C-alpha angles and dihedrals in degrees: 000000000000118000122192133170123223090256091070096052116112096249092051093047092052090049096052100030110145094356134098119255090222120081119261117265113231120196125206117243116201108216099170124027116258095215115098125226124257094240138047119229117225115190099178133009095222128031114246094242094063098051100096103015096121093052091047091050091050090050093050093046090052091048091050091048092053094039094253095306103144096196091082094046102056094119093056091044091052091049091051095048091048090052092049092049092049093051 
């Protein structure tokens, strides 16, 4: 009488040929430390995108009012360009 388990069948041998039957063990590698610092770094008080937003909104509202004719909105345009040059 010949006894064989399913592991020794041809399909099972081809499936696990040269590999372990147990799952691979993966170990965690800590690249950066998980602990946070005791202080928060602030490079700038305001983000750069919000520096001249009011002036830009006034300019666009004026342009919309005058149907994008920039001759009537020179004051708003000057204020916006001054703000951009300062920042």
